[in-house]
N, C-alpha and C positions, 0 to 999 in steps of 0.2 A: 785793346782787344786781349783777351786771357789767353793763354793756352791752355788746351783740354787736359784732362788729369791722366797721369800718369801711373804706371803698377811700380813696384818697388824696383825692379831691374831697369825702369827707364822704356817699356814698351807701352804702345797705346792698348787698353783694354780690350778692343774688339780684336787687335792682331794677336793678342795673347790668347783668346778663346779659340781661334782659327789653329793657333800652335797646338793648343791642346786636346783639338778635336781630331786634328791629324795624326798627332802621337798615338791617340788610343784607338783611332781605325787601324794604325799599322801593325799596334800590339795585338788587338783582336785578330785580325789577318793571320799574323804569324802563329798564335796560339791554335788557330783553328788547324791550321797546316799540320803541326808539329802533333797536334793530337790525331788526327786520322792518318797520319803517315805511320802512327806507331802502332795501328791495327792493321796495317796492309791494305787502306781502301784507296787511299789517291797518293800519288808520288809527289814530291815536294815541289814539283815543277809543274803542278796545277794549275789551271789559269785563276786569276785573282776573282773574286766574288763580283767585284764591280763589273767584270767582263761579261756580255751577254751570252748565255747557252744557246747552240743551236737549236732550230725547231724539228720535233722529230713529225714533221707531217708526212715524208714519205713511208710507206709500210714497209720498205726497208731500209730504211734508216736507224742508227742506232739511238736509244735514249738519252739523252744529257745524262752526263756522269758515269756512264756504261762504259767508257772507254779505257781501255789499259788498266779494267778492276781485275784483279786477280785474286784467290782465296790464300790463305797462309798456307804453309806446308803441313801443318799438323791437321787443318780441316781436310784438306785434299786427302791426307793419308787416313783419315776416319771415314770420310765418304765413301775411299776404294774397299776398306774392311767391310763396312756396311753391303756394298753389292756383293762382295766375295760370298759373305754370311747368307744373305737372301739366296742366291744362287745354289748354294750346298743345300739348305733346306729345303727349295723345291725338287731336287735331283734325288732326297732321299724320300720324298712324301709319296707314300704309294698310290697307284692309280686308283679312281673309283671301279668297283667291279662290275662288267657290264651284265646288263639285264639279260638271263638266260631265256630263250623261247618255249613254250610249254613243250612237252616231250610230244604231243600229238599235232603240233603246228606244222602247217604245210610250207615248203620253201617260199621264199621271199616274192620268187617270181612266178609261184604257182597259180594259175586262174581260179577263182571261187568254185567250190564244190558243186553250185547249181548253175554254173554258168553252160551257156548252149555250146554246141560245138562250133569252131569258127567258121565252118562253112555252112551254118545253119540259116535258114531265110527267118528273118525278123517274126516273130510272134505276133500274133494280131491280139490287141490290148481290148479286152471286153470285161464288162462289169459284170460280177457274178451276183446274180440275185440274193437277198437275205434268206436265211432259212427259216421254213415255217414253223412256228412253234408248238412241239409235239403236245396234242392232247391226249384226253383217256382212249385208250385203245387203238391209238395213232399207230400205224404200221404193224399190228397183230395179227395174228393168222385168223381169228374171226373176231366180229363184233360182239359187244356186249349184249346189243340189241337183239341178237341171234341166238342167245343161250336158252337152255330149256325148248330146244327144238321149235322155237319160234322161226316162220318162213320169212323172207324177205318182205312180201306184200304185208304181213302183220307187223312188220318192224317198221315198215315205212308210213303205214297207216297209224300208229301209235305217235309217230314224231307229228303228223298232220294235226291230231288232236292237240297236242303239246302246244304247237304253233298257234292253234285257235285259242287258246287258253292263254297265250302269253300277253305280258303286261309289262315287260322290261323296259320297253321305250315309251313313256306315258304320251309323247305328242304324237306317234307314229299308232300306238293304239287308240287313241281319241279319235283320229281322223279315218281311219279305215273304213272300208265298207265290209270286205272280206280280206283273210289273210291267202296270201299264196305261196304256198309251201313248196310248190313242184309238181310234175307228174312226169310221167313215161313208164318205160320197161323197168321194172326192177331187177333185171339181169343185163342191163345194155353195157354195150362195151364202149359207147362212146355219151359222153354226157357233156352238155352245155352249160355254162353257169354265166348268168348276166349280172347286171348292176343292181335293180328292184324293180318291182311293178311299176307299170304306169296306170292310167286311167282305166284303160278298158280291161286291164288284168285284176285291178282292183274290184270293178264291176263283177267279173266272172270268177274270181278267185282262181285262175288257169293261167300260168307263165306263157310270154309271149303269143298274145291273140291279136294285139293291134295291128298297126301297118308294119312294123317291125318285126313281129311274130310270124307275118304273112311271108315277107322277105327271107326270115330265117327258114320257114318250110322249102321255099325254094332253094336255099341254101343246102339244105340238108338232101334235097332230090338232087342237085347236081352233082354229088358223090354216089348216088345211086342208093341211098337209104330213106327211110320214112321218119315221120316225128314217133311214130309207135317203136321204132326201133332203137330210140333213142332217150336219155332222160335229160329233161330240162328243168334248170331251178334257177333262182337267183341267191346274191349275197345277203338281202335284207328281203325278209317274208312279208313287209307290208310297204306299201306303197308311201314315200314321203311327200309331205305337203308340196304342191306345186311339180311335183316331179324333179326336185332338187335331188342333187347329189346326197347319198347317206353319209351322215357323219360316222367318224372312227367308232366312236362309242356304240352306235346303232350296228354299223358291220361287227363288232365285239359280242353284242348281244345277240346277234343271230348266228354267229360263228359254230357255236356246237352243234345246230341244229344241222347245218350244212355238212359238216366234218361227219357227223353220224350218217347221214345220207350216203356220203361218199363210201364210209365202212362198209354200209351194208350192200350197197350195189356193187362195189369194187371194178369201177370201169377200166378199162385198159387206156383210154385216151379221154382228156380232159380240155375241151375248147373254152377258152376265156374270152367272152363277148364285150371286149371294150375296155379302156384304160382303168376304169375303177375296179371292175371286177380282177382284171390282171395284177392291178399294183396289190389290192391287198391280198389276194391270195400268196403272190411271191413276196409281198413285205418289200416292196421296192420303190422307189419315187421316181424310175425311169418311165419316159411316155409309151403308148402302145406303138408309135412308130418304130422306137429303139427294140421292144420285147418282141414283137410280131416276127413271124416266119422262121421259128425254130422251137425245139422242144426245152422243157425244164421239168427235171422229176419233181413229182408232188403226190405224197400220199400213196406210194406204189404204183401211180399213175405216170404219163408224159401229158404234159399241159402244153397246149399252143394258144399263145395268144393270138386274136386277130380283131380287126375292127367290129365296132357293134354293129348290128343291123341299122340301126335309127340314124348312125354316123353315115353309113354306106348310101341311106334315101337322101341324107343331106349334101352329099358328096357322091351322087350318081354318074361317075366317070368312069371311063374305061380303065384307069389305070389303077383306080381304088377296087373297081370289082375284080379287077384281074390279081389283084395282091390277096384279097379274100379267098379267091377259087384257089391259089396255089396253096394257101394255107390249110386250106380244106383237103386239099387233094395229098398233102404231108399227112394229114390227120387220117385219111382213109387208108394211105399206103403202110402206115402204122398198125392199123387193125387187120390189115390183110397180110403182113408179115408173119 
């Protein structure tokens, strides 16, 4: 049996390799400790690299390698000098000037100028109706129709003829039997304005002569007046097909005729009969239930919205009739004031 090969110094090759590896490891560890100690990061007694480092799983535990770490004296001095410089700069920097309030600004704790007194009751929230658009001669001392000594009767008759020849609404003009311009006392203090003519009105050319008109006669009588003492008209002067509600364009086409009638007659009180008439005259979307029961200024008169006689006929109950009667009593009281 032959002996295994030997190195020059008589050792086995495997043993020689182990010795060289051990010496290399010790040399590297020594150089690493010496290099880090020279920059002040770890002491010479730091644990060897082969020893496991503690795990920093606890939030309060220190991270591996952070124990006993201290900066060099030069680094500490430089950091302290930087902190002192930052503090000096901050102390000398001027504070931003405060924005001065306007000369007429109220004190910070002052209430708003339009605020109500502290002991005032809460105000009732009401939606104001839209302002009626001013037309020719609106609110003037006299109507252009009354110039050159023209009487109210003559001026109103002129409107009657203009309405009869009107073709502004092709559909209404084609289907009408008669125009219904309105009728009554040219000097009336009370004026009723409805929505538009119905079938009976279209046949006779007179406003409010059907069943609703008969009820209107009783309503006028309830405040101790007659139809001869008032003036009755409509928003539109021709019957809409099928008694439908007048279209906004149709109302606008007839508006100048109605405005001129109001200017000529100059009533003290106007009663708007129904939601359509009230909404168009006041230019609002509020319903008649909300609008009725109070006055609104309109073309120099006071306008009182109330239910249409046709609605009262369909809802002929004590509550509805009582509300209409109360509205008419307010209108009559305004006439007598």
